[in-house]
C-alpha positions as CSV (number, residue, x, y, z in Angstrom):
1,M,-5.5,-14.1,17.6
2,G,-3.0,-16.1,15.5
3,P,-2.4,-15.9,11.8
4,A,-4.6,-18.8,10.9
5,D,-7.4,-17.5,13.2
6,L,-7.2,-14.1,11.4
7,A,-7.3,-15.8,8.0
8,A,-10.4,-17.8,9.0
9,T,-12.1,-14.7,10.3
10,L,-11.6,-12.8,7.1
11,K,-12.4,-15.7,4.8
12,G,-15.6,-15.1,2.8
13,L,-15.7,-11.3,3.3
14,S,-17.4,-9.6,0.4
15,M,-14.7,-7.4,-1.1
16,F,-13.7,-5.8,-4.4
17,R,-10.9,-8.0,-5.8
18,P,-9.5,-6.9,-9.1
19,D,-7.2,-9.0,-11.2
20,E,-4.4,-6.4,-10.6
21,L,-4.3,-7.3,-6.8
22,L,-1.6,-10.0,-6.9
23,V,-1.3,-10.5,-3.2
24,G,-4.0,-9.8,-0.6
25,F,-5.4,-11.3,2.6
26,E,-5.3,-14.9,1.5
27,T,-1.6,-15.7,2.2
28,G,-1.3,-13.8,5.5
29,D,1.6,-12.0,3.9
30,D,3.6,-9.0,5.1
31,G,1.9,-6.6,2.6
32,S,-0.3,-6.4,-0.5
33,V,1.0,-6.3,-4.0
34,Y,-0.9,-4.4,-6.8
35,D,0.0,-4.3,-10.5
36,I,-0.3,-0.7,-11.7
37,G,0.9,-1.5,-15.2
38,G,4.1,-0.8,-17.1
39,G,5.9,-3.5,-15.2
40,V,5.5,-1.8,-11.8
41,Y,3.9,-3.4,-8.8
42,L,3.0,-1.4,-5.7
43,V,3.7,-3.0,-2.3
44,Q,1.7,-1.6,0.6
45,T,2.0,-2.4,4.3
46,V,1.4,-0.9,7.7
47,D,2.9,-1.7,11.1
48,F,3.4,0.0,14.5
49,I,5.1,-0.8,17.8
50,T,5.2,0.3,21.4
51,P,8.5,1.7,22.8
52,V,11.2,-1.0,22.9
53,V,14.1,1.3,24.1
54,N,14.2,4.3,26.4
55,D,15.7,6.8,23.9
56,P,12.9,8.4,21.8
57,H,15.2,9.1,18.8
58,T,16.4,5.5,18.7
59,F,12.8,4.3,19.1
60,G,11.8,6.3,16.0
61,R,14.6,4.8,14.0
62,I,13.6,1.2,15.0
63,S,9.9,1.9,14.2
64,A,10.7,3.1,10.7
65,L,13.0,0.1,10.1
66,N,10.4,-2.3,11.4
67,S,7.7,-0.9,9.1
68,M,10.0,-0.8,6.0
69,S,11.0,-4.4,6.6
70,D,7.6,-5.7,5.4
71,V,8.3,-4.1,2.0
72,Y,11.8,-5.5,1.8
73,A,10.5,-9.0,2.7
74,M,8.3,-9.0,-0.4
75,G,11.0,-7.9,-2.7
76,G,10.1,-4.2,-2.8
77,T,11.9,-0.9,-2.5
78,P,10.3,1.6,0.0
79,V,9.2,4.8,-1.7
80,T,6.8,6.8,0.6
81,A,5.7,6.5,4.2
82,L,2.8,7.9,6.3
83,S,3.2,8.0,10.1
84,V,0.8,6.5,12.6
85,L,1.5,8.1,16.0
86,L,-0.5,7.4,19.1
87,Y,0.4,9.4,22.2
88,N,-0.9,11.4,25.2
89,C,-0.4,14.8,26.5
90,A,2.0,13.6,29.1
91,V,4.5,12.9,26.4
92,G,6.6,16.0,25.9
93,S,7.0,17.7,22.6
94,D,10.8,17.2,22.6
95,A,10.2,13.4,22.9
96,V,7.7,13.4,20.0
97,R,10.0,15.5,17.9
98,A,12.9,13.1,18.6
99,M,10.9,10.1,17.7
100,M,9.9,11.6,14.4
101,Q,13.4,12.8,13.7
102,G,14.7,9.3,14.3
103,A,12.2,7.9,11.9
104,A,12.9,10.6,9.3
105,D,16.6,9.8,9.5
106,E,16.1,6.1,8.6
107,F,13.6,6.9,5.8
108,A,16.1,9.4,4.4
109,E,18.8,6.7,4.5
110,A,16.5,4.4,2.5
111,N,15.5,7.2,0.0
112,C,11.9,6.8,1.2
113,A,9.9,10.0,1.5
114,L,8.1,10.6,4.8
115,S,5.1,12.4,3.3
116,G,2.5,12.8,6.1
117,G,0.6,10.9,8.7
118,H,-2.0,10.8,11.4
119,T,-2.0,11.2,15.2
120,V,-4.4,9.7,17.7
121,E,-4.7,10.3,21.5
122,D,-4.0,7.1,23.4
123,P,-2.8,6.3,26.9
124,E,0.1,4.2,25.5
125,V,2.6,5.5,23.0
126,K,2.6,3.6,19.7
127,M,4.5,4.5,16.6
128,G,4.4,3.1,13.1
129,F,4.2,3.8,9.4
130,S,2.2,2.8,6.4
131,V,4.9,2.2,3.8
132,T,4.4,2.1,0.0
133,G,7.1,0.5,-2.1
134,T,7.6,-0.7,-5.7
135,I,8.7,-3.9,-7.4
136,T,10.1,-3.3,-10.9
137,D,11.8,-6.6,-11.7
138,G,8.8,-8.9,-11.4
139,R,10.1,-10.7,-8.4
140,V,7.4,-10.9,-5.8
141,Y,8.4,-12.9,-2.6
142,K,5.6,-14.3,-0.5
143,N,5.7,-16.3,2.7
144,V,4.4,-19.3,0.7
145,G,6.1,-21.2,-2.1
146,L,8.6,-23.2,-0.1
147,R,9.7,-26.4,-1.9
148,E,10.7,-29.7,-0.4
149,G,14.4,-29.6,0.1
150,D,14.8,-25.8,0.4
151,L,17.0,-24.6,3.2
152,L,15.9,-21.8,5.6
153,V,18.3,-18.9,6.1
154,Y,17.8,-16.4,8.9
155,T,19.6,-13.0,8.9
156,K,19.6,-11.9,12.6
157,K,19.8,-13.2,16.1
158,L,16.7,-14.2,18.0
159,G,15.8,-13.0,21.5
160,I,14.8,-9.4,20.8
161,G,11.5,-9.7,22.7
162,L,13.1,-11.2,25.7
163,M,15.8,-8.5,25.7
164,T,13.5,-5.6,25.3
165,T,11.2,-6.9,28.0
166,A,14.2,-6.8,30.3
167,I,14.8,-3.2,29.3
168,K,11.2,-2.3,30.1
169,A,11.5,-4.1,33.4
170,G,14.7,-2.3,34.3
171,E,16.5,-5.6,34.5
172,S,18.7,-5.3,31.4
173,S,22.5,-4.8,31.6
174,E,24.0,-2.0,29.5
175,E,25.7,-4.5,27.4
176,D,22.5,-6.4,26.6
177,A,20.6,-3.2,25.9
178,S,23.3,-2.1,23.5
179,E,23.4,-5.5,21.7
180,V,19.6,-5.7,21.1
181,T,19.4,-2.1,20.0
182,K,22.1,-2.7,17.4
183,M,20.2,-5.8,16.2
184,M,16.9,-3.8,15.8
185,L,18.7,-1.0,14.0
186,Q,20.0,-3.4,11.3
187,S,18.1,-2.7,8.2
188,N,16.8,-5.7,6.1
189,G,17.4,-3.7,3.0
190,K,20.8,-5.2,2.1
191,A,19.6,-8.7,2.7
192,A,16.5,-8.2,0.6
193,L,18.5,-6.9,-2.3
194,T,21.1,-9.6,-2.0
195,M,18.6,-12.5,-2.1
196,K,17.3,-11.4,-5.5
197,S,20.4,-12.9,-7.1
198,F,19.6,-16.4,-5.9
199,D,17.0,-19.2,-6.2
200,V,14.7,-17.9,-3.4
201,S,11.2,-19.5,-3.1
202,A,9.7,-17.6,-0.2
203,C,10.6,-14.9,2.3
204,T,9.1,-13.3,5.4
205,D,10.4,-11.1,8.2
206,I,10.2,-12.4,11.7
207,T,8.2,-10.2,13.9
208,G,5.3,-10.6,16.4
209,F,4.6,-14.3,15.8
210,G,8.2,-15.2,16.5
211,L,10.3,-17.6,14.5
212,A,8.1,-20.6,15.1
213,G,4.9,-18.6,14.3
214,H,6.2,-17.1,11.0
215,A,7.8,-20.5,10.0
216,F,4.3,-22.0,10.6
217,E,2.8,-19.6,8.1
218,M,5.4,-20.5,5.6
219,A,5.0,-24.3,6.2
220,S,1.2,-24.4,6.2
221,G,0.8,-22.1,3.2
222,S,3.4,-24.1,1.2
223,G,2.2,-27.6,2.1
224,V,5.5,-28.6,3.7
225,T,6.9,-29.2,7.1
226,V,9.6,-26.9,8.3
227,Q,12.3,-28.5,10.5
228,I,14.4,-26.1,12.6
229,D,17.7,-27.1,14.0
230,S,17.8,-25.4,17.4
231,E,21.6,-25.6,17.6
232,K,22.0,-23.6,14.4
233,V,19.7,-20.8,15.3
234,P,21.7,-17.7,16.3
235,V,20.4,-16.3,19.7
236,M,21.7,-13.4,21.7
237,T,23.2,-14.8,24.9
238,G,21.4,-12.5,27.2
239,A,18.0,-13.8,25.9
240,Y,18.6,-17.1,27.6
241,D,19.4,-15.4,30.9
242,Y,16.2,-13.5,30.9
243,A,14.2,-16.6,29.8
244,K,15.7,-18.4,32.8
245,D,14.5,-15.7,35.1
246,F,11.0,-15.7,33.6
247,I,11.4,-12.2,32.1
248,I,9.4,-13.4,29.1
249,P,7.0,-11.2,27.0
250,A,3.3,-12.2,27.1
251,G,3.4,-12.5,23.3
252,A,5.8,-15.5,23.6
253,Y,3.2,-17.4,25.6
254,S,0.5,-16.4,23.2
255,N,2.5,-17.7,20.3
256,L,3.3,-21.0,22.1
257,D,-0.4,-21.4,22.9
258,F,-1.5,-20.7,19.3
259,L,0.9,-23.2,17.8
260,G,-0.3,-26.0,20.1
261,D,-0.2,-29.4,18.3
262,K,1.0,-27.8,15.1
263,C,4.5,-27.6,16.4
264,S,6.8,-30.3,17.8
265,Y,9.4,-29.1,20.4
266,Q,10.9,-30.0,23.7
267,N,10.8,-27.8,26.8
268,G,14.4,-26.6,27.0
269,E,16.4,-26.3,30.2
270,N,15.7,-22.9,31.9
271,N,13.0,-22.0,29.4
272,S,15.5,-21.9,26.5
273,H,12.8,-23.1,24.1
274,M,10.9,-19.8,24.5
275,V,13.4,-18.0,22.2
276,F,11.6,-19.7,19.2
277,F,8.2,-18.3,20.3
278,D,9.7,-14.9,21.3
279,P,8.1,-12.0,19.4
280,Q,10.7,-10.0,17.5
281,T,10.6,-6.2,16.8
282,S,12.6,-5.4,13.6
283,G,13.6,-9.0,13.3
284,G,15.5,-10.6,10.5
285,L,14.4,-12.2,7.2
286,L,13.6,-15.9,7.0
287,I,14.5,-16.9,3.4
288,G,13.7,-20.1,1.7
289,V,16.5,-20.9,-0.8
290,S,17.4,-23.9,-2.9
291,E,20.1,-26.1,-1.4
292,K,22.4,-25.5,-4.3
293,D,22.3,-21.7,-3.8
294,S,22.4,-21.7,0.0
295,Q,26.1,-21.3,0.5
296,S,26.4,-18.7,-2.2
297,L,23.6,-16.7,-0.6
298,L,25.4,-16.9,2.8
299,A,28.6,-15.7,1.3
300,A,26.9,-12.9,-0.5
301,L,25.1,-11.8,2.7
302,A,28.4,-11.9,4.6
303,D,30.0,-9.7,1.9
304,E,27.3,-7.1,2.6
305,G,27.9,-7.3,6.3
306,V,24.7,-9.2,7.0
307,E,25.0,-12.0,9.6
308,S,23.1,-15.1,8.6
309,A,22.8,-18.8,9.1
310,V,21.1,-21.9,7.7
311,I,18.7,-22.8,10.5
312,G,16.4,-25.4,8.9
313,Q,14.9,-27.1,5.9
314,A,11.6,-27.7,4.2
315,L,10.6,-31.4,4.3
316,Q,7.7,-33.5,3.0
317,K,4.5,-32.6,4.8
318,S,4.0,-34.6,8.0
319,D,1.5,-34.4,10.9
320,K,3.4,-31.3,12.3
321,D,3.9,-28.0,10.4
322,I,6.9,-27.1,12.5
323,I,9.5,-29.5,14.1
324,I,12.1,-27.9,16.4
325,R,14.8,-30.4,17.2
């Protein structure tokens, strides 16, 4: 089910909707925002993932960062987290402890309290967190609000789904596994804090729907067309190699199928176009920023050690929501 399908399914539900709920289902955003008074907004989100690396401690770290990313994307600061852990008895206690310790390490680094959680027996291991954050400066970033002329800045390299699929298949080189692990372990916290100093109109993190899918949410919700320049999008080199060999996650095909006639693109040589539909775990932030502030934002991100690039622009609405050229 794609984002628009989910929005249509939930439309018309009879729900309690107080005025204090500033962001809910309607925008398909990364989390909800609730005004608790005194100039404080609560940001709440939940996310979980299946193992993307072989080391349980590293997997726990990635899961925590992936869950906190949704709070960062909305302009929030993570405060507390509750674990959601699905596992079976075949998973040893040492592995479970290592996963939780990895997550605890990342939450401690972010000054976010891991304060409880819930476990469920399941054949496949899944780990995630419900994270609560706060916004105290009044700046709420949603995945809608792009203005014509805004530039799109992305803060990581694409190809995470392709690379982790290769790891699961035992086809990844040590170098590629190391590169994608470092990419997933890069927190979006610094990028989120940095963007607050600039004229940012919209923001989302790139996760399961891939760059094209999340850009579609931005474009359709903002009433614009997003044009992506494929030559400017940073991609991990190994991702192209795995796409060539058809080591492609099923989610990439689902994203491609969902976008259908909403997206204009050309089939790239050796499946290179699949990187735009590749689902990302702990992906980067996609930031809509005014053209006048774009270079200053890039420079500020670089000063914080965050790799970023201008990859596209918001244009007047056309018959396509996304154009990849």
